[in-house]
C-alpha positions in Angstrom: -0.1 0.0 0.0 2.7 2.4 0.8 3.9 2.1 -2.8 0.5 3.0 -4.1 0.4 5.9 -1.8 3.7 7.3 -3.1 2.3 7.1 -6.6 -0.8 9.6 -5.5 1.4 11.7 -3.4 1.4 14.9 -5.4 -2.1 14.7 -6.2 -3.0 14.0 -2.5 -1.0 16.9 -1.4 -2.7 19.1 -3.8 -6.1 18.1 -3.0 -5.2 18.6 1.1 -4.1 22.3 0.1 -7.3 22.9 -1.7 -9.4 21.7 1.1 -9.0 24.6 3.5 -10.8 23.2 6.5 -10.0 20.2 8.5 -13.3 18.5 7.8 -12.7 18.6 4.0 -9.2 17.3 4.7 -10.6 14.2 6.3 -12.8 13.7 3.4 -9.9 13.7 1.1 -8.2 11.1 3.2 -11.0 8.8 3.0 -11.2 9.0 -0.5 -7.6 8.3 -0.8 -8.0 5.2 1.5 -10.8 3.8 -0.7 -8.7 3.9 -3.7 -5.7 2.4 -2.0 -7.9 -0.6 -0.7 -9.7 -1.1 -4.2 -6.3 -1.2 -6.0 -4.5 -3.5 -3.2 -7.4 -6.1 -3.6 -7.0 -6.3 -7.0 -3.5 -7.3 -6.8 -3.9 -9.3 -3.5 -4.7 -13.2 -4.1 -5.3 -14.4 -0.3 -8.7 -14.0 1.0 -7.4 -13.7 4.6 -5.0 -11.0 3.5 -8.0 -9.0 1.8 -10.1 -9.2 4.9 -7.3 -7.7 7.1 -6.6 -5.1 4.9 -10.3 -3.8 4.8 -10.4 -4.4 8.8 -7.2 -2.1 9.1 -8.2 0.4 6.8 -11.7 1.1 8.6 -9.8 1.4 11.6 -7.8 4.2 10.1 -10.9 5.8 8.5 -12.3 6.0 12.2 -9.3 7.5 13.5 -8.8 10.2 10.7 -10.5 13.1 12.3 -8.0 12.6 15.3 -5.1 13.4 12.8 -3.1 16.9 13.5 -4.1 18.9 10.5 -3.3 22.6 12.0 -0.9 24.5 9.9 -0.6 28.1 9.3 -3.2 30.4 11.0 -4.6 33.4 8.6 -5.8 36.3 10.3 -7.5 39.2 8.3 -10.1 42.0 9.3 -12.6 44.0 7.6 -11.9 47.6 6.2 -12.0 50.4 8.7 -14.3 53.1 7.5 -12.4 56.5 7.4 -13.1 59.0 10.0 -15.0 62.0 8.9 -14.3 65.3 10.4 -17.4 66.3 12.1 -19.2 69.5 11.0 -21.3 71.8 12.8 -24.7 71.1 13.2 -27.9 73.4 12.8 -28.0 73.9 16.6 -24.5 75.2 16.6 -24.8 77.5 13.9 -28.0 78.9 15.4 -26.3 79.6 18.7 -23.3 81.4 17.0 -25.8 83.5 14.8 -27.7 84.5 18.2 -24.7 85.3 20.0 -23.5 87.5 17.2 -26.9 89.3 16.9 -27.0 89.9 20.9 -23.9 91.2 21.0 -24.4 93.5 18.1 -27.6 94.7 19.7 -25.7 95.2 23.0 -23.1 97.2 21.4 -25.5 99.8 20.0 -26.2 101.9 23.3 -22.6 101.7 24.1 -21.5 103.4 20.9 -24.2 106.2 21.4 -22.4 107.0 24.7 -25.4 106.8 27.2 -24.7 109.0 30.4 -24.7 107.7 33.8 -24.6 103.9 32.4 -24.4 102.7 35.9 -28.0 104.0 36.7 -29.5 103.9 33.3 -31.6 100.9 32.8 -30.5 100.7 29.1 -27.1 100.0 30.6 -28.4 97.0 32.3 -30.4 95.8 29.4 -27.0 96.1 27.3 -25.0 94.2 29.7 -27.7 91.4 29.8 -27.7 91.1 26.1 -23.8 91.0 25.9 -23.6 88.3 28.5 -26.3 86.4 26.8 -24.3 86.7 23.6 -21.2 85.4 25.1 -23.0 82.8 26.7 -24.5 81.5 23.4 -21.0 81.7 21.8 -19.4 79.8 24.7 -22.2 77.0 24.1 -21.7 76.9 20.7 -18.1 76.2 21.0 -18.5 73.7 23.6 -20.9 71.8 21.1 -18.5 72.2 18.2 -15.7 70.9 20.3 -17.7 67.9 21.2 -16.0 64.8 19.6 -18.1 62.8 17.4 -18.9 58.8 17.5 -16.0 56.8 17.7 -15.5 54.7 14.3 -16.5 51.1 14.3 -13.7 48.8 15.1 -12.6 46.6 12.5 -13.8 42.9 12.8 -11.1 40.4 12.8 -11.4 36.9 11.5 -8.9 33.7 11.9 -8.7 30.5 10.0 -6.4 27.8 10.5 -5.3 26.3 7.3 -4.5 22.3 6.9 -0.8 21.4 6.5 -0.8 19.1 3.7 2.8 18.2 4.7 2.0 17.2 8.2 -1.1 15.3 7.3 0.5 13.3 4.5 3.2 12.2 7.1 0.5 11.0 9.5 -1.3 9.4 7.0 1.7 7.5 5.5 2.8 6.2 9.0 -0.6 4.9 9.2 -0.4 3.1 6.0 2.8 1.8 6.6 1.7 0.3 10.1 -0.9 -1.4 7.9 1.8 -2.8 5.4 3.8 -4.1 8.3 0.7 -6.0 9.5 -0.1 -7.6 6.1 3.5 -8.6 5.7 3.2 -10.6 8.9 -0.3 -12.2 7.9 1.5 -13.3 4.5 4.2 -14.9 6.4 1.9 -16.8 8.4 0.1 -17.9 5.2 3.1 -19.3 3.8 4.2 -21.1 6.8 0.7 -22.6 6.9 1.2 -23.6 3.2 4.4 -25.3 4.0 3.0 -27.2 6.9 0.2 -28.3 4.5 2.6 -29.4 1.7 2.1 -33.5 1.5 -1.4 -33.5 2.8 -4.5 -34.3 1.2 -7.6 -32.7 2.6 -5.8 -32.2 5.8 -4.5 -35.8 6.4 -1.0 -37.1 5.7 -1.0 -39.4 2.3 0.1 -42.8 3.0 2.9 -44.8 1.4 0.4 -46.9 -0.5 -1.2 -43.8 -2.0 2.1 -42.6 -3.0 2.9 -46.0 -4.7 -0.4 -45.8 -6.5 -0.1 -42.3 -7.9 3.5 -43.0 -8.8 2.5 -46.0 -10.8 -0.2 -44.3 -12.4 2.0 -41.4 -13.7 4.5 -44.0 -14.9 2.1 -45.8 -16.8 1.0 -42.5 -18.4 4.4 -41.5 -19.4 5.2 -45.3 -20.7 3.1 -44.8 -23.9 2.4 -48.6 -23.5 -1.4 -49.1 -23.5 -1.4 -52.9 -21.9 1.2 -51.6 -19.1 -1.5 -48.6 -18.5 -4.2 -50.8 -18.4 -2.5 -53.1 -15.8 -1.5 -50.0 -13.4 -4.9 -49.0 -13.7 -6.4 -52.3 -12.4 -4.2 -51.6 -9.5 -6.9 -48.9 -8.5 -9.2 -51.6 -7.8 -7.1 -53.4 -5.5 -6.3 -50.1 -3.6 -10.1 -49.1 -3.2 -10.9 -52.7 -2.2 -8.3 -52.2 0.5 -10.2 -49.3 1.8 -13.4 -51.3 1.7 -14.6 -49.7 -1.4 -16.0 -51.9 -4.1 -16.0 -50.8 -7.9 -19.1 -52.0 -9.3 -19.8 -53.0 -13.1 -23.4 -52.3 -14.6 -25.8 -55.2 -14.4 -29.7 -55.4 -14.2 -29.4 -56.2 -10.6 -27.6 -53.2 -9.6 -29.0 -50.9 -12.1 -30.0 -48.6 -9.3 -26.4 -47.6 -9.0 -26.1 -46.2 -12.5 -27.3 -43.2 -14.6 -28.4 -44.6 -17.8 -27.3 -43.2 -20.9 -28.3 -43.9 -24.6 -25.7 -46.2 -26.4 -25.6 -48.8 -29.2 -24.2 -51.5 -27.1 -24.9 -52.2 -23.3 -22.1 -51.9 -20.9 -20.5 -50.0 -17.9 -19.1 -46.6 -18.9 -18.1 -45.7 -15.5 -18.1 -48.0 -12.4 -20.1 -47.2 -9.4 -18.3 -46.9 -5.9 -19.9 -48.8 -3.1 -18.8 -49.3 0.6 -20.7 -51.3 2.7 -24.0 -51.5 0.5 -23.7 -47.5 0.5 -23.3 -45.8 -2.8 -20.4 -43.3 -2.7 -20.5 -42.4 -6.3 -23.0 -43.3 -8.8 -21.9 -44.9 -12.0 -22.8 -44.4 -15.6 -23.9 -47.2 -18.0 -25.8 -47.8 -21.5 -28.4 -50.3 -21.6 -27.7 -50.6 -25.6 -30.0 -50.6 -28.5 -28.9 -54.1 -29.7 
């Protein structure tokens, strides 16, 4: 699997870099895991090995959300609106105008030079108007000098991007552990096959069986029909020793045979019977003549 992963490395790194989020990075790894398992199973011949690969990749799939994907943290903020200089409002303009007018009215009697200003009511009127104008101008100045609304603070955003190289290293280590486990399973299977060598259906082959098989192979290679028939007859003796009787067709034991159409009556394939029980049904022809 590690060789298959190395072939997909560049594509995998590109997809991880484009994921942008840890959740999407996990999805990318899950898809890669599916591709690895599918390709591996196509090349694997052992059923036990395929099952083990499926179980282990499933375990990796469940642990993918735990992989450390954190990489560079990207921070940005919204654009800050430019602070506008405050302009005097209508109230300010009105107060300033009132102050100027009041002061102007107050100055008229002073210019005319009223006598005895300290006892003349006009003087008091002039003084009040002057003070009122000054007060209005003062209030206008205070209102104009008040700071405006503070500009809205910019909004900051932070996003931690997945680190493709870090994710790939963690994923590769997990796949490497799967490969090591599969190597152990293959070694156990090879050892089991070596132990089963020389066995027939799980039992050790006997010397008489070896002799029989050896003689049949020798007869097959001899290209001598009579010698081959002689060795084939040895099969009857071997089966007899195993308490298995070779039965040829006759009307009395027709129940042991499947009947086939033919010109002449006779046995096509003998039946095998042990203690009256049919082991293998034979084949025969009743004949048309």
